Structure formats: structure tokens, C-alpha cells
C-alpha atoms as one frame of an Amber mdcrd trajectory, in Angstrom:
protein
 210.032-123.828 -69.329 206.875-122.791 -71.241 203.607-124.627 -71.421 202.838
-126.778 -74.552 200.096-125.093 -76.168 197.896-127.526 -78.458 195.240-126.437
 -81.264 193.184-129.476 -82.599 190.851-128.854 -85.181 188.168-131.688 -85.822
 185.827-131.601 -88.947 182.721-133.914 -88.425 180.962-135.315 -91.490 177.813
-134.239 -92.887 175.062-135.769 -90.504 177.586-136.970 -87.647 178.124-133.442
 -86.062 175.958-134.136 -82.766 177.506-137.515 -82.492 181.168-136.066 -82.339
 180.008-133.295 -80.307 178.872-135.426 -77.876 181.663-137.513 -78.112 183.941
-134.269 -77.538 182.085-132.861 -74.371 182.561-136.416 -72.663 186.260-135.555
 -72.662 186.049-132.014 -71.066 185.868-133.123 -67.261 187.949-136.200 -67.323
 190.782-133.859 -69.192 190.731-131.256 -66.911 191.037-133.465 -64.236 194.489
-134.976 -65.708 198.046-133.834 -64.364 199.581-131.256 -66.480 196.350-130.064
 -67.955 196.469-126.310 -67.409 193.524-125.530 -69.692 191.115-127.646 -72.466
 188.484-125.749 -74.081 186.322-126.855 -76.816 184.977-124.583 -79.458 182.325
-124.683 -82.139 182.627-122.637 -85.344 179.596-120.163 -85.496 179.214-120.396
 -89.158 180.479-123.973 -89.708 178.884-126.124 -87.049 180.819-129.375 -88.306
 184.149-127.567 -87.239 185.327-127.918 -83.444 188.605-126.510 -82.125 190.256
-127.746 -78.538 192.517-124.761 -77.322 194.769-126.638 -74.748 197.744-125.846
 -72.714 199.864-128.635 -70.683 202.767-128.329 -68.390 204.982-130.920 -70.360
 204.899-132.446 -73.663 204.892-135.893 -71.870 201.716-135.277 -69.745 199.757
-134.227 -72.903 201.188-137.498 -74.589 199.966-139.447 -71.749 196.715-137.669
 -72.153 196.706-138.797 -75.676 197.131-142.336 -74.555 194.322-142.416 -72.121
 191.238-144.403 -71.907 189.039-141.684 -72.738 190.798-140.767 -75.809 190.707
-144.234 -76.963 186.802-144.435 -76.211 186.458-141.134 -78.202 188.090-142.425
 -81.122 186.165-145.627 -81.023 183.067-143.561 -80.724 183.583-141.250 -83.652
 185.111-144.006 -86.058 183.912-143.048 -89.762 182.442-139.878 -88.386 185.346
-137.341 -88.430 186.266-135.994 -92.144 189.648-133.935 -90.967 191.605-133.815
 -88.141 194.710-131.512 -87.825 196.713-130.807 -84.496 199.569-128.089 -83.814
 201.900-128.202 -81.163 202.733-124.551 -80.154 204.881-122.797 -77.690 203.847
-119.259 -76.738 206.572-116.726 -77.333 205.048-113.414 -76.147
């Protein structure tokens, strides 16, 4: 079975870029240690520093869902409440 690929886009509100970035960076080490995490890479747009993107691969959707229910994701949500202008997420499967 192919890995589940996640692309998550986070747009910080004006004046909240550093707060969102700091909270996102806290997720890296904890998430990479989780069962099923193949890679968990954070990017920041070169032209729009308010735009962050996670590119992730997981061995199964179930393990990714466990990640989404983890304490560190809950902490991130609490730390960035009212700081995120837009959040979009795509679940994908590599086909070639």
C-alpha cells in the first residue's frame, strides 16, 4: 500500500507570522518521532512569509489520524488560536 501524503497550507494573520512559525517548529521533533511518520517537512514561502506548508508522508491514514489527535497538535491549536487566517489540507496518494 502506498504512503499517505499530506500537504497542509497555513496562512498566518498579519502580525502573527512569528507566533505561528514558532508553534509550527515545535511540532517537528515530536511528530518525526511518531509511529508511521516517514517525513514531516515544514516550508515557508519565499515571497509571502505568512504562508507555511507542511509536506508529510505517513505509512497509513490511521497513524496520521492519531497524529492529528495528539497532545502536541492540540497544543499547537491552542497556541495559534486567532492567529491563522487560512488552513487547507490535502490528502494524496503518490501515483507515479
